C-alpha positions as CSV (number, residue, x, y, z in Angstrom):
1,M,-79.3,7.7,-35.8
2,L,-76.6,10.4,-35.6
3,Q,-74.4,8.2,-33.4
4,R,-74.7,5.4,-36.1
5,W,-73.6,7.8,-38.8
6,L,-70.7,9.1,-36.7
7,L,-69.7,5.5,-35.9
8,M,-69.8,4.6,-39.6
9,I,-67.6,7.7,-40.5
10,V,-65.0,6.8,-37.8
11,V,-64.9,3.1,-38.8
12,L,-64.8,3.8,-42.5
13,T,-62.3,6.7,-42.4
14,P,-59.1,4.5,-42.1
15,I,-60.4,2.4,-44.9
16,A,-60.9,5.4,-47.1
17,L,-57.6,6.8,-46.1
18,F,-55.7,3.6,-46.9
19,G,-57.5,3.5,-50.3
20,Q,-56.1,6.9,-51.4
21,D,-53.2,6.8,-53.9
22,T,-51.1,10.0,-53.9
23,A,-47.6,10.6,-55.1
24,A,-46.6,11.7,-51.6
25,N,-48.1,8.7,-49.9
26,Q,-48.5,5.3,-51.6
27,V,-50.8,4.0,-48.8
28,K,-53.0,1.9,-51.0
29,D,-50.2,-0.5,-51.9
30,H,-48.5,-0.4,-48.5
31,P,-51.0,-0.1,-45.7
32,P,-49.6,-0.3,-42.3
33,V,-48.6,-3.7,-40.9
34,S,-47.3,-2.4,-37.7
35,G,-49.4,-3.5,-34.7
36,T,-49.1,-0.1,-33.2
37,K,-50.3,1.7,-36.4
38,L,-53.1,-0.9,-36.9
39,Y,-54.3,-0.4,-33.4
40,Q,-54.4,3.4,-33.7
41,A,-56.2,3.2,-37.0
42,Y,-58.8,0.6,-36.1
43,C,-59.1,0.1,-32.4
44,A,-58.3,3.3,-30.6
45,V,-61.5,5.0,-31.6
46,C,-63.4,2.7,-29.3
47,H,-60.8,1.2,-27.0
48,A,-58.8,4.5,-26.6
49,G,-55.2,5.1,-27.4
50,D,-54.2,3.5,-24.1
51,G,-56.4,0.4,-24.6
52,K,-58.6,1.3,-21.5
53,G,-61.8,1.3,-23.3
54,N,-62.9,4.9,-23.2
55,G,-62.2,6.0,-26.8
56,P,-64.1,8.8,-28.4
57,M,-66.8,6.5,-29.9
58,A,-67.3,4.4,-26.7
59,T,-70.6,6.1,-25.8
60,A,-72.0,5.3,-29.2
61,L,-71.8,1.6,-28.7
62,K,-74.5,-0.5,-27.1
63,T,-71.9,-2.1,-24.7
64,W,-68.9,-0.2,-23.3
65,P,-65.6,-1.3,-24.9
66,S,-63.6,-3.6,-22.8
67,D,-60.4,-2.6,-21.3
68,L,-57.9,-4.3,-23.5
69,T,-55.1,-3.9,-21.0
70,T,-56.6,-6.4,-18.6
71,I,-57.2,-9.3,-21.0
72,A,-54.5,-11.5,-19.5
73,K,-55.5,-10.6,-16.0
74,R,-59.1,-11.7,-16.7
75,N,-57.7,-15.0,-18.1
76,G,-55.6,-16.1,-15.1
77,G,-52.5,-14.2,-16.1
78,T,-52.3,-15.7,-19.5
79,F,-52.9,-13.7,-22.7
80,P,-55.3,-15.7,-24.9
81,A,-53.7,-14.8,-28.3
82,L,-55.9,-17.1,-30.3
83,H,-59.1,-15.9,-28.7
84,V,-58.1,-12.3,-29.3
85,M,-57.2,-13.1,-33.0
86,E,-60.6,-14.7,-33.4
87,A,-62.4,-11.7,-32.0
88,I,-60.4,-9.3,-34.4
89,N,-60.9,-11.6,-37.4
90,G,-64.6,-12.0,-36.8
91,D,-64.5,-15.7,-36.0
92,R,-65.8,-15.0,-32.5
93,L,-69.0,-12.9,-32.0
94,I,-68.4,-10.0,-29.6
95,S,-71.7,-8.5,-28.4
96,A,-70.4,-5.0,-28.3
97,H,-69.4,-5.2,-32.0
98,G,-73.0,-6.0,-33.0
99,T,-73.0,-8.4,-36.0
100,R,-69.9,-10.2,-37.3
101,D,-69.8,-7.7,-40.2
102,M,-69.0,-4.7,-38.0
103,P,-66.4,-3.8,-36.9
104,V,-64.3,-6.9,-37.1
105,W,-61.2,-6.3,-39.1
106,G,-60.4,-9.7,-40.7
107,P,-62.3,-8.8,-44.0
108,V,-60.6,-5.4,-44.1
109,F,-57.1,-6.9,-43.5
110,R,-57.8,-9.5,-46.3
111,S,-59.0,-6.7,-48.6
112,M,-55.9,-4.6,-47.9
113,A,-53.7,-7.7,-48.7
114,H,-55.0,-7.9,-52.2
115,G,-55.5,-11.6,-52.1
116,H,-52.3,-12.4,-50.2
117,A,-53.5,-14.3,-47.1
118,D,-50.0,-14.1,-45.6
119,N,-50.2,-10.3,-45.5
120,A,-53.6,-10.3,-43.9
121,Q,-52.4,-12.9,-41.3
122,L,-49.3,-10.7,-40.6
123,R,-51.6,-7.7,-39.8
124,L,-53.7,-9.9,-37.5
125,T,-50.7,-11.3,-35.8
126,N,-49.0,-7.8,-35.4
127,L,-52.2,-6.3,-34.0
128,T,-52.6,-9.2,-31.5
129,S,-49.0,-8.9,-30.4
130,Y,-49.5,-5.2,-29.9
131,I,-52.5,-5.8,-27.7
132,E,-50.5,-8.4,-25.8
133,S,-47.8,-5.7,-25.3
134,I,-50.1,-3.3,-23.5
135,Q,-51.3,-5.8,-20.9
136,E,-51.0,-4.6,-17.3
137,K,-48.1,-6.1,-15.5
């Protein structure tokens, strides 16, 4: 039970932070669109900063997070960008993520985009491109 609460805190913290509106940081209206920043905010907690799958919350998951740096290697040397986008967006069920409601990021990105589908797609594309950039050579 404690692990679930910790997981919820870790997953919801970036959402809460992006929702804050302070004079010093207008994050609410301009959440990050950089693939690197999105990865650090949403993925690193489980997949680790280096993408190897040993993030601080990895032990709380029912299935160990995959090593994101070997996606292309596991797919014959080709990075399956569409497959990765579907997993992030929630269009493809990933057993380690539990239900489609958690922790897929498509709904979060759409919410941050305030109804602008192109902004949500930009975040999804940038995050996917970042994951592609960390593939083992």
